[in-house]
VEXLOMI-25598 format. One record per atom (N, C-alpha, C, CB): x, y, z; atom name; residue in one letter. Coordinates in steps of 0.05 Angstrom, whole numbers, plus 5000, padded with zeros to 4 digits. Glycine has a CB too. Example, Ala and Ser with C-alpha at 12.3 -4.5 7.8 and 13.67 -1.06 7.14 Angstrom:
2
      u      v      w    a   r
   5264   4886   5156    N   a
   5246   4910   5156   CA   a
   5264   4934   5156    C   a
   5226   4911   5181   CB   a
   5257   4955   5142    N   s
   5273   4979   5143   CA   s
   5258   5001   5157    C   s
   5282   4988   5114   CB   s
END
This chain:
156
      u      v      w    a   r
   1819   2119   1146    N   x
   1815   2091   1138   CA   x
   1808   2091   1108    C   x
   1792   2078   1154   CB   x
   1822   2073   1094    N   x
   1816   2070   1065   CA   x
   1795   2049   1060    C   x
   1842   2063   1050   CB   x
   1775   2056   1045    N   x
   1755   2036   1038   CA   x
   1761   2027   1009    C   x
   1726   2049   1040   CB   x
   1763   2001   1006    N   x
   1771   1990   0980   CA   x
   1749   1992   0959    C   x
   1779   1961   0983   CB   x
   1724   1994   0967    N   x
   1702   1995   0948   CA   x
   1693   2024   0942    C   x
   1679   1979   0958   CB   x
   1709   2044   0949    N   x
   1703   2072   0944   CA   x
   1726   2085   0928    C   x
   1697   2087   0970   CB   x
   1719   2099   0907    N   x
   1740   2112   0892   CA   x
   1747   2140   0904    C   x
   1732   2116   0862   CB   x
   1766   2154   0890    N   x
   1775   2180   0901   CA   x
   1752   2200   0904    C   x
   1796   2192   0882   CB   x
   1731   2197   0888    N   x
   1708   2215   0889   CA   x
   1687   2206   0910    C   x
   1695   2217   0861   CB   x
   1693   2185   0924    N   x
   1674   2175   0944   CA   x
   1652   2158   0933    C   x
   1662   2198   0958   CB   x
   1655   2149   0908    N   x
   1634   2133   0895   CA   x
   1642   2104   0895    C   x
   1629   2143   0866   CB   x
   1622   2087   0893    N   x
   1627   2058   0894   CA   x
   1643   2049   0869    C   x
   1600   2042   0894   CB   x
   1660   2030   0873    N   x
   1676   2018   0851   CA   x
   1681   1989   0858    C   x
   1702   2033   0847   CB   x
   1687   1974   0837    N   x
   1696   1946   0841   CA   x
   1726   1947   0846    C   x
   1689   1928   0816   CB   x
   1734   1933   0867    N   x
   1763   1932   0874   CA   x
   1780   1921   0852    C   x
   1766   1916   0900   CB   x
   1803   1933   0848    N   x
   1822   1923   0828   CA   x
   1838   1901   0840    C   x
   1841   1946   0818   CB   x
   1835   1876   0830    N   x
   1849   1853   0841   CA   x
   1871   1844   0821    C   x
   1830   1830   0846   CB   x
   1877   1860   0801    N   x
   1896   1851   0780   CA   x
   1924   1846   0791    C   x
   1897   1872   0758   CB   x
   1931   1859   0813    N   x
   1958   1855   0824   CA   x
   1960   1831   0843    C   x
   1966   1879   0839   CB   x
   1938   1818   0849    N   x
   1939   1795   0867   CA   x
   1947   1769   0852    C   x
   1911   1790   0880   CB   x
   1959   1751   0866    N   x
   1966   1725   0855   CA   x
   1943   1706   0856    C   x
   1991   1713   0870   CB   x
   1941   1689   0836    N   x
   1921   1668   0837   CA   x
   1928   1648   0860    C   x
   1919   1653   0810   CB   x
   1908   1639   0874    N   x
   1911   1618   0894   CA   x
   1885   1603   0896    C   x
   1920   1630   0921   CB   x
   1887   1578   0907    N   x
   1863   1563   0912   CA   x
   1848   1577   0935    C   x
   1870   1533   0919   CB   x
   1822   1580   0931    N   x
   1805   1593   0950   CA   x
   1780   1576   0955    C   x
   1797   1621   0941   CB   x
   1773   1573   0980    N   x
   1750   1556   0988   CA   x
   1735   1572   1009    C   x
   1760   1528   0999   CB   x
   1708   1570   1008    N   x
   1691   1582   1028   CA   x
   1669   1562   1035    C   x
   1680   1609   1019   CB   x
   1662   1561   1060    N   x
   1640   1545   1070   CA   x
   1620   1563   1084    C   x
   1650   1522   1089   CB   x
   1595   1562   1077    N   x
   1574   1578   1089   CA   x
   1550   1561   1096    C   x
   1565   1601   1070   CB   x
   1532   1572   1112    N   x
   1508   1557   1119   CA   x
   1484   1575   1121    C   x
   1512   1542   1146   CB   x
   1461   1562   1121    N   x
   1435   1575   1127   CA   x
   1418   1553   1140    C   x
   1422   1586   1100   CB   x
   1400   1562   1156    N   x
   1381   1543   1170   CA   x
   1353   1551   1162    C   x
   1386   1543   1201   CB   x
   1337   1532   1155    N   x
   1308   1537   1151   CA   x
   1293   1520   1170    C   x
   1300   1531   1121   CB   x
   1277   1534   1187    N   x
   1261   1520   1207   CA   x
   1232   1519   1198    C   x
   1263   1535   1235   CB   x
   1218   1498   1206    N   x
   1191   1493   1197   CA   x
   1176   1477   1217    C   x
   1191   1479   1169   CB   x
   1150   1472   1211    N   x
   1134   1454   1227   CA   x
   1145   1425   1224    C   x
   1104   1456   1220   CB   x
   1143   1409   1245    N   x
   1152   1381   1242   CA   x
   1139   1366   1219    C   x
   1147   1366   1268   CB   x
   1113   1372   1214    N   x
   1099   1359   1192   CA   x
   1111   1366   1165    C   x
   1069   1366   1193   CB   x
   1120   1391   1162    N   x
   1132   1400   1137   CA   x
   1158   1385   1133    C   x
   1136   1430   1138   CB   x
   1175   1383   1153    N   x
   1200   1369   1151   CA   x
   1195   1340   1143    C   x
   1216   1370   1178   CB   x
   1175   1328   1155    N   x
   1168   1300   1149   CA   x
   1160   1297   1119    C   x
   1145   1290   1167   CB   x
   1144   1316   1109    N   x
   1136   1316   1081   CA   x
   1160   1319   1063    C   x
   1116   1338   1075   CB   x
   1178   1337   1069    N   x
   1203   1340   1053   CA   x
   1219   1314   1053    C   x
   1220   1364   1064   CB   x
   1222   1302   1076    N   x
   1238   1277   1078   CA   x
   1225   1254   1063    C   x
   1241   1269   1107   CB   x
   1199   1253   1063    N   x
   1185   1231   1050   CA   x
   1179   1236   1020    C   x
   1159   1226   1064   CB   x
   1185   1260   1010    N   x
   1179   1266   0983   CA   x
   1150   1273   0978    C   x
   1187   1243   0965   CB   x
   1136   1282   0999    N   x
   1108   1288   0997   CA   x
   1100   1316   0990    C   x
   1095   1281   1023   CB   x
   1119   1332   0983    N   x
   1113   1360   0974   CA   x
   1105   1359   0945    C   x
   1138   1379   0978   CB   x
   1082   1371   0939    N   x
   1070   1368   0912   CA   x
   1087   1380   0889    C   x
   1043   1382   0911   CB   x
   1104   1399   0896    N   x
   1121   1412   0875   CA   x
   1144   1394   0866    C   x
   1132   1438   0885   CB   x
   1150   1373   0881    N   x
   1171   1354   0873   CA   x
   1192   1350   0895    C   x
   1184   1364   0848   CB   x
   1215   1340   0886    N   x
   1237   1333   0904   CA   x
   1250   1359   0914    C   x
   1258   1315   0891   CB   x
   1242   1368   0938    N   x
   1251   1394   0948   CA   x
   1281   1397   0950    C   x
   1239   1399   0976   CB   x
   1294   1377   0960    N   x
   1323   1379   0964   CA   x
   1338   1378   0938    C   x
   1333   1358   0983   CB   x
   1328   1362   0919    N   x
   1342   1361   0892   CA   x
   1340   1388   0879    C   x
   1329   1339   0875   CB   x
   1317   1401   0880    N   x
   1313   1427   0867   CA   x
   1330   1448   0882    C   x
   1284   1435   0867   CB   x
   1330   1447   0909    N   x
   1345   1466   0925   CA   x
   1375   1463   0920    C   x
   1339   1462   0955   CB   x
   1384   1438   0915    N   x
   1412   1433   0909   CA   x
   1420   1448   0883    C   x
   1418   1402   0906   CB   x
   1404   1444   0863    N   x
   1410   1457   0837   CA   x
   1407   1488   0840    C   x
   1391   1447   0815   CB   x
   1387   1497   0854    N   x
   1384   1526   0858   CA   x
   1408   1538   0872    C   x
   1358   1531   0873   CB   x
   1418   1525   0892    N   x
   1441   1535   0907   CA   x
   1465   1537   0889    C   x
   1447   1517   0930   CB   x
   1470   1517   0872    N   x
   1492   1518   0853   CA   x
   1488   1541   0834    C   x
   1494   1491   0838   CB   x
   1464   1544   0823    N   x
   1459   1566   0805   CA   x
   1462   1593   0819    C   x
   1430   1564   0794   CB   x
   1454   1595   0844    N   x
   1458   1619   0859   CA   x
   1487   1627   0861    C   x
   1446   1617   0887   CB   x
   1504   1607   0868    N   x
   1533   1613   0869   CA   x
   1543   1623   0843    C   x
   1548   1587   0877   CB   x
   1534   1611   0821    N   x
   1544   1619   0795   CA   x
   1534   1647   0787    C   x
   1535   1599   0774   CB   x
   1512   1656   0798    N   x
   1500   1682   0791   CA   x
   1507   1705   0811    C   x
   1471   1680   0789   CB   x
   1524   1699   0830    N   x
   1529   1719   0852   CA   x
   1538   1746   0841    C   x
   1550   1708   0871   CB   x
   1556   1747   0822    N   x
   1565   1773   0812   CA   x
   1543   1789   0798    C   x
   1589   1768   0793   CB   x
   1523   1775   0789    N   x
   1500   1789   0777   CA   x
   1480   1800   0798    C   x
   1486   1771   0758   CB   x
   1482   1790   0822    N   x
   1464   1798   0844   CA   x
   1476   1818   0863    C   x
   1455   1773   0859   CB   x
   1502   1815   0868    N   x
   1516   1832   0888   CA   x
   1534   1851   0872    C   x
   1533   1815   0909   CB   x
   1528   1876   0871    N   x
   1541   1895   0853   CA   x
   1571   1895   0852    C   x
   1531   1922   0858   CB   x
   1585   1893   0874    N   x
   1614   1896   0874   CA   x
   1629   1869   0873    C   x
   1623   1911   0898   CB   x
   1614   1847   0869    N   x
   1627   1821   0867   CA   x
   1639   1817   0839    C   x
   1607   1798   0873   CB   x
   1663   1805   0839    N   x
   1676   1799   0814   CA   x
   1664   1773   0802    C   x
   1707   1796   0817   CB   x
   1660   1772   0776    N   x
   1652   1747   0764   CA   x
   1675   1727   0767    C   x
   1644   1751   0733   CB   x
   1669   1703   0776    N   x
   1690   1684   0782   CA   x
   1685   1658   0766    C   x
   1692   1678   0811   CB   x
   1706   1645   0759    N   x
   1704   1618   0747   CA   x
   1705   1599   0771    C   x
   1728   1612   0726   CB   x
   1683   1587   0777    N   x
   1682   1569   0800   CA   x
   1692   1541   0792    C   x
   1653   1568   0812   CB   x
   1708   1529   0810    N   x
   1718   1502   0805   CA   x
   1698   1482   0814    C   x
   1745   1498   0819   CB   x
   1684   1487   0837    N   x
   1664   1469   0846   CA   x
   1645   1483   0865    C   x
   1676   1445   0860   CB   x
   1620   1473   0866    N   x
   1600   1482   0885   CA   x
   1586   1457   0895    C   x
   1580   1503   0872   CB   x
   1584   1454   0921    N   x
   1569   1431   0932   CA   x
   1551   1442   0954    C   x
   1589   1409   0943   CB   x
   1527   1430   0956    N   x
   1508   1437   0976   CA   x
   1500   1412   0991    C   x
   1482   1451   0963   CB   x
   1501   1414   1018    N   x
   1494   1391   1034   CA   x
   1471   1399   1053    C   x
   1518   1381   1051   CB   x
   1454   1379   1058    N   x
   1430   1384   1075   CA   x
   1431   1365   1099    C   x
   1404   1380   1059   CB   x
   1428   1376   1123    N   x
   1427   1360   1147   CA   x
   1400   1364   1159    C   x
   1450   1367   1167   CB   x
   1385   1342   1163    N   x
   1358   1344   1175   CA   x
   1362   1344   1205    C   x
   1340   1320   1166   CB   x
   1351   1365   1218    N   x
   1352   1368   1247   CA   x
   1324   1364   1258    C   x
   1364   1396   1255   CB   x
   1318   1338   1265    N   x
   1291   1332   1274   CA   x
   1285   1346   1301    C   x
   1288   1302   1278   CB   x
   1305   1348   1318    N   x
   1300   1361   1345   CA   x
   1291   1390   1342    C   x
   1326   1359   1361   CB   x
   1301   1404   1323    N   x
   1294   1432   1319   CA   x
   1275   1436   1295    C   x
   1318   1449   1316   CB   x
   1266   1415   1283    N   x
   1249   1416   1259   CA   x
   1260   1435   1239    C   x
   1220   1424   1267   CB   x
   1285   1430   1230    N   x
   1298   1448   1211   CA   x
   1316   1432   1193    C   x
   1313   1469   1226   CB   x
   1325   1446   1172    N   x
   1345   1435   1154   CA   x
   1369   1454   1155    C   x
   1334   1432   1124   CB   x
   1392   1443   1160    N   x
   1417   1459   1160   CA   x
   1429   1455   1132    C   x
   1436   1450   1183   CB   x
   1433   1477   1118    N   x
   1444   1477   1091   CA   x
   1473   1487   1093    C   x
   1427   1495   1072   CB   x
   1491   1471   1082    N   x
   1519   1479   1081   CA   x
   1528   1479   1052    C   x
   1536   1459   1098   CB   x
   1541   1501   1044    N   x
   1552   1503   1017   CA   x
   1582   1504   1018    C   x
   1541   1528   1002   CB   x
   1595   1492   0999    N   x
   1624   1492   0997   CA   x
   1631   1500   0968    C   x
   1637   1464   1004   CB   x
   1645   1523   0966    N   x
   1651   1533   0939   CA   x
   1682   1536   0937    C   x
   1637   1561   0935   CB   x
   1692   1528   0913    N   x
   1721   1530   0908   CA   x
   1727   1544   0882    C   x
   1733   1501   0908   CB   x
   1749   1558   0882    N   x
   1759   1570   0857   CA   x
   1789   1572   0859    C   x
   1746   1598   0852   CB   x
   1802   1578   0837    N   x
   1830   1586   0837   CA   x
   1830   1613   0824    C   x
   1849   1565   0821   CB   x
   1838   1634   0839    N   x
   1836   1660   0828   CA   x
   1847   1681   0846    C   x
   1808   1667   0821   CB   x
   1841   1706   0840    N   x
   1852   1729   0854   CA   x
   1834   1739   0877    C   x
   1856   1752   0834   CB   x
   1811   1729   0879    N   x
   1792   1738   0900   CA   x
   1776   1714   0910    C   x
   1773   1761   0890   CB   x
   1766   1717   0934    N   x
   1754   1694   0948   CA   x
   1725   1689   0939    C   x
   1754   1699   0977   CB   x
   1714   1667   0950    N   x
   1688   1657   0942   CA   x
   1668   1658   0966    C   x
   1690   1629   0931   CB   x
   1674   1676   0985    N   x
   1656   1678   1008   CA   x
   1627   1685   1000    C   x
   1666   1698   1027   CB   x
   1625   1705   0982    N   x
   1598   1714   0974   CA   x
   1583   1692   0958    C   x
   1600   1739   0957   CB   x
   1598   1677   0942    N   x
   1586   1655   0927   CA   x
   1576   1633   0946    C   x
   1606   1643   0907   CB   x
   1591   1627   0967    N   x
   1582   1607   0986   CA   x
   1558   1616   1002    C   x
   1605   1600   1005   CB   x
   1558   1641   1010    N   x
   1535   1652   1025   CA   x
   1510   1652   1007    C   x
   1541   1680   1036   CB   x
   1514   1661   0983    N   x
   1491   1662   0964   CA   x
   1480   1634   0959    C   x
   1500   1675   0937   CB   x
   1498   1614   0955    N   x
   1489   1587   0950   CA   x
   1472   1577   0973    C   x
   1513   1568   0946   CB   x
   1480   1580   0997    N   x
   1465   1571   1020   CA   x
   1438   1586   1022    C   x
   1481   1575   1046   CB   x
   1438   1612   1018    N   x
   1414   1628   1020   CA   x
   1394   1620   0998    C   x
   1420   1657   1018   CB   x
   1403   1617   0974    N   x
   1385   1610   0952   CA   x
   1374   1582   0956    C   x
   1400   1612   0925   CB   x
   1390   1563   0966    N   x
   1379   1537   0972   CA   x
   1357   1538   0992    C   x
   1402   1518   0981   CB   x
   1361   1555   1013    N   x
   1340   1558   1034   CA   x
   1315   1571   1023    C   x
   1351   1575   1057   CB   x
   1319   1591   1006    N   x
   1296   1605   0994   CA   x
   1280   1586   0976    C   x
   1305   1630   0978   CB   x
   1294   1568   0963    N   x
   1281   1549   0945   CA   x
   1265   1529   0962    C   x
   1302   1534   0928   CB   x
   1276   1520   0984    N   x
   1261   1502   1002   CA   x
   1235   1516   1011    C   x
   1278   1493   1027   CB   x
   1238   1541   1019    N   x
   1214   1557   1027   CA   x
   1194   1557   1004    C   x
   1222   1585   1035   CB   x
   1203   1564   0980    N   x
   1185   1566   0957   CA   x
   1170   1540   0952    C   x
   1200   1575   0932   CB   x
   1184   1518   0953    N   x
   1172   1493   0947   CA   x
   1153   1482   0968    C   x
   1193   1472   0942   CB   x
   1157   1491   0993    N   x
   1141   1480   1015   CA   x
   1121   1501   1027    C   x
   1158   1470   1037   CB   x
   1121   1525   1016    N   x
   1104   1546   1028   CA   x
   1074   1540   1027    C   x
   1109   1572   1014   CB   x
   1066   1523   1009    N   x
   1037   1516   1007   CA   x
   1028   1501   1032    C   x
   1032   1499   0982   CB   x
   1046   1487   1045    N   x
   1039   1473   1070   CA   x
   1048   1486   1095    C   x
   1050   1444   1069   CB   x
   1066   1506   1093    N   x
   1078   1519   1116   CA   x
   1088   1547   1109    C   x
   1101   1502   1129   CB   x
   1070   1567   1111    N   x
   1078   1594   1104   CA   x
   1096   1607   1124    C   x
   1053   1611   1101   CB   x
   1099   1596   1148    N   x
   1114   1609   1169   CA   x
   1142   1597   1174    C   x
   1098   1608   1195   CB   x
   1152   1584   1153    N   x
   1180   1574   1155   CA   x
   1198   1599   1159    C   x
   1189   1559   1129   CB   x
   1221   1594   1171    N   x
   1239   1617   1177   CA   x
   1267   1610   1169    C   x
   1238   1624   1207   CB   x
   1279   1628   1154    N   x
   1307   1625   1146   CA   x
   1324   1641   1165    C   x
   1312   1634   1116   CB   x
   1345   1629   1176    N   x
   1362   1643   1195   CA   x
   1391   1634   1192    C   x
   1352   1638   1224   CB   x
   1408   1648   1207    N   x
   1436   1641   1209   CA   x
   1450   1637   1182    C   x
   1439   1616   1225   CB   x
   1445   1655   1164    N   x
   1459   1655   1138   CA   x
   1486   1667   1144    C   x
   1444   1670   1115   CB   x
   1507   1651   1142    N   x
   1534   1662   1150   CA   x
   1557   1645   1139    C   x
   1536   1662   1181   CB   x
   1580   1659   1138    N   x
   1604   1646   1130   CA   x
   1614   1629   1154    C   x
   1626   1666   1121   CB   x
   1622   1604   1149    N   x
   1633   1587   1170   CA   x
   1663   1586   1169    C   x
   1621   1560   1168   CB   x
   1674   1585   1145    N   x
   1702   1581   1142   CA   x
   1711   1589   1114    C   x
   1710   1551   1147   CB   x
   1736   1599   1112    N   x
   1747   1605   1086   CA   x
   1777   1602   1087    C   x
   1740   1634   1077   CB   x
   1789   1595   1065    N   x
   1818   1595   1063   CA   x
   1827   1602   1035    C   x
   1829   1568   1071   CB   x
   1852   1611   1034    N   x
   1864   1621   1009   CA   x
   1867   1651   1010    C   x
   1846   1613   0986   CB   x
   1885   1661   0993    N   x
   1890   1689   0993   CA   x
   1907   1698   1016    C   x
   1864   1704   0993   CB   x
   1910   1724   1019    N   x
   1928   1734   1039   CA   x
   1919   1731   1068    C   x
   1933   1763   1033   CB   x
   1893   1728   1072    N   x
   1883   1725   1100   CA   x
   1886   1696   1109    C   x
   1854   1734   1102   CB   x
   1892   1677   1091    N   x
   1896   1650   1099   CA   x
   1871   1636   1107    C   x
   1916   1648   1121   CB   x
   1873   1618   1128    N   x
   1851   1602   1137   CA   x
   1837   1616   1160    C   x
   1861   1574   1145   CB   x
   1811   1620   1158    N   x
   1796   1633   1178   CA   x
   1771   1615   1184    C   x
   1787   1662   1170   CB   x
   1766   1610   1209    N   x
   1744   1593   1216   CA   x
   1727   1606   1238    C   x
   1753   1564   1225   CB   x
   1701   1606   1236    N   x
   1683   1618   1256   CA   x
   1686   1603   1282    C   x
   1654   1619   1246   CB   x
END
């Protein structure tokens, strides 16, 4: 089996994508942060002392997507066309479902950028609300869907 991230000497390398064609690439990822019902109510009402939790998490998620290649060693630096972060309040499970959508036109996909965006948004929510709820839990950080490139459209 050939591993694309290992050179002839068995050492890590960044994959050579120079022979690939540019194509539109999109990835959608999610993360869930669960909390006490009172914490969710405070976030919804703007009652967290550090400020507007979702506005800050939105910007943090976008920044996370843009910084992915600096965080994940074998990721290629990409010119992102767009990054969007959406938040769905789940009152029944006292959680926030974070969805990121990342787009580029290039030689490699944006799955890692989408996953990073969702994770960083969740971590930011935790950071901003930890003073009232230290036991929040981040879970289900995962790729939901991607398209573009040779593998085409893939959906979980």
